N, C-alpha and C positions, 0 to 999 in steps of 0.2 A: 340259350345262345345257339346260333347256327352259322357255321362258316362254310362257304362254297368257293371254289376257284375254277378258273378257266383250264387248269391243268388236271382237274379231276379230284383235287383235294376236298375233303369235307370233314367237319368236326362239330361236336356239340359242346365243346369245352369253352370256358371264358378266355383262357390263355392258350395260345398255340405256338409251336415252334415251326418256322417256315424254312424249308430246305430247297425249294424250287422257285424259279421265277414264275410270274403269272399275275393275274388280277384276282384279288381276294375280296370277297364281300361278306361282311358280318351283319347278321340280323339279330337284334336283341328284342325280346318280348317280355314286358313286365308282368307282374301278377295281376295288374288291372287291365291287361290286354293292350297296353300301349306298345307300339312297334317303332323301332328306330333302325335305320340301315346306313352303312357307310362302306366305302370301297377304298382299297389301297393297292397300288401297282408296285410289284417287286421286280426289279431288274437285276440280272446277274452279270458281273464283270470279272474276268480273270486277270485284269491289269493289276500289277503290284503297286502298292502305295505305302510310303513310309515317311512320316514326318519326323525329322531329327535336326537338332542344331546344337552348337556348342556355345557356352557362355560362362563367364566367371560366376562362381557361387557366392562370393563375398567381395565387397569393394568399399570404398570410402566416398563421402560426400564430394561431389564435383569431379570425381575421378572417372575417366573413360571406361565404359563397359562395352566391350566388343561382342556382338552377337553374330554368329556365323552359321549360315545355312549349310547343312551337310547331308540332306536327304538323298538316299540312294535306293532305287533309281530316281533320277531327276524328275520332279513332277511337271505337269503342264503349266502350272502357275502356283504361286504361293503368296501369302500375306502375313506380315508380322502383326501380332496383337499386343499392343504396348499399353502399359498403365498410363493414366492421365498425368502422373507425376514425372514421367520420363521425358527428357529433352533429347531430341534427335540432333546429334552433333554432325553426323555425316551418314549418308546412305549410298551404297554401291550395289552392284548386281546381286551378290549373295550375302552382303554384310551390312549391318546397321550399327552405328556407334552411338551409345546413349550416355547420358549422365543424369544424376539425381541430386537435387539440392537439399533434400531432407532425408534424415535417417529413417530406416524402416525396412520391412520385408516386402518385396514387390514380385509379382508374377509376370513373366514375359512368355508369350505364346507364339506358335507357328501353325498356320493353317495351310495345308497342301491340298491340291486338287488334281485328280487324274480322271478324265471323263466325268461321269456322274458321281464319282467317289470323292469323299472329303475326309481328311484326318487331321485332328488337332493334337498338339502336345504342348505342355507348359513346363517351365522351370522357374525356380525361385532364386532371386539374388537378394542378399542381405546387405544393406547400405548402412555404414556406421560412421560416426564422427571420429576422425583420426586421432584427436587428442583426448578422447574420453575413454574411461574404463569400460570394458565390455561387461554387460550384465549377463551372467551365465544363465539367468532365467529366460532371456530373450533369444540368445544365439550362442554358438560356440565361438571360442577364441579362434581367429583366423589361423589355419595351419600353415599357410604360405605367408611368411613374413615379408619376404622380398622376392620380386620377380621383375627384372629389368633387362632391357636390351640396349647395348651400347657399342658403337654409336648408333643413333637412330634419328635421322636417316643415315643410310650407309650405301656402299656400292656392292654389297654381297658378302663382305667380311665384317663380322660382328661377334660379340660375346654375350652370352646369356648368364646373368647372375641370379642365383636362387638361394634363399635362406629359409629353412623349414624349422618348425618347432622341435622336431626330432628327426633323426635319421630315417629315411624311407626311400624306397625305389621311386624313380620318376620316369616319365616319358615326355619327350618334346616332339611335337609335329608342326610342320610348316605347310600352309596352303596358300594358293593365290586366291584372289577375290572371285574367281569363277568356280571355286570349290575343288580345284585340281590339287591332289596331293603332291608336294614337292619333295620332302625328305622327312625322316624320322630318326631320332637319336635316343637310345636307352643306355645310360651309363652302366659300366660293368660294376662299379662300386656303389654301395649304399651309404650315402653321406647325409649330413645335416646342412652343409653348405656346398653349393656347386658353382663352378665357373667354367662354362663350356664354350669354346671358340667354334665358330662356323666360318667356312669359306664356301660359298655357293654361287654358281653362275646363274644370276637372276636378271630378268629384264626389269626395266624401270617400272615402278608402280607400287601398290600397296599389297602387303602380305599379312597373313594371320599366323601368329605363333601360339600354339596351344601347349600349356603345361598341365599335365595330369598326374595326380597322386591318388592314393586310395581314399584320401579324406577330403580333397578339395581340388577343383579345377579352376585355372585362370586362363584368360585369353587376352593377348595383347596384339596390337597392330604394329607393323613395321613398314617403313618406307624405304624403298631402294631407288636411288637417283642416279 
């Protein structure tokens, strides 16, 4: 093996670690004297890239699954990578709403691009039949039993109802569809059931409400009219 580069790098190893940009050429010679050569160009970028999104980790058949893009810094472009079984109910600037007609575990992905750099990330959503018993061999029992927003639509005054399998701390965050953070609420008490009123001055449109616990995350959309 022989590696050479436009930046002065050289090596006789089959495997190398590259730390500088440049044009690298590898020449391989077999025991029979056969020679093969190939070249790779390595470019360096100091632009930050981070692919991140929020999505419910468990849901039921035909129930809406809100997938919300939260990458920071904002990439130049991004694409959702959706399973064939996903039906797109609605798509906005940073949000896609899905539903699934069959039970199963599905992977949803996000691909972000900044210059020549690309980053992918994936999350799993488990879709269950609401009336069926959960097979503990397939998935865990949903930790969040109830997560509802009422009324929905509303004019900025609403209540969030939450029932959990057991008492645990929670966090509620609200974003607009452009990914801008609106407000956050962390209750002082650790409970099994929560009823949290909100009065927020919001413009008309769609918003994303994110419920986070240590064991499960759920994302709902809310309409302000």
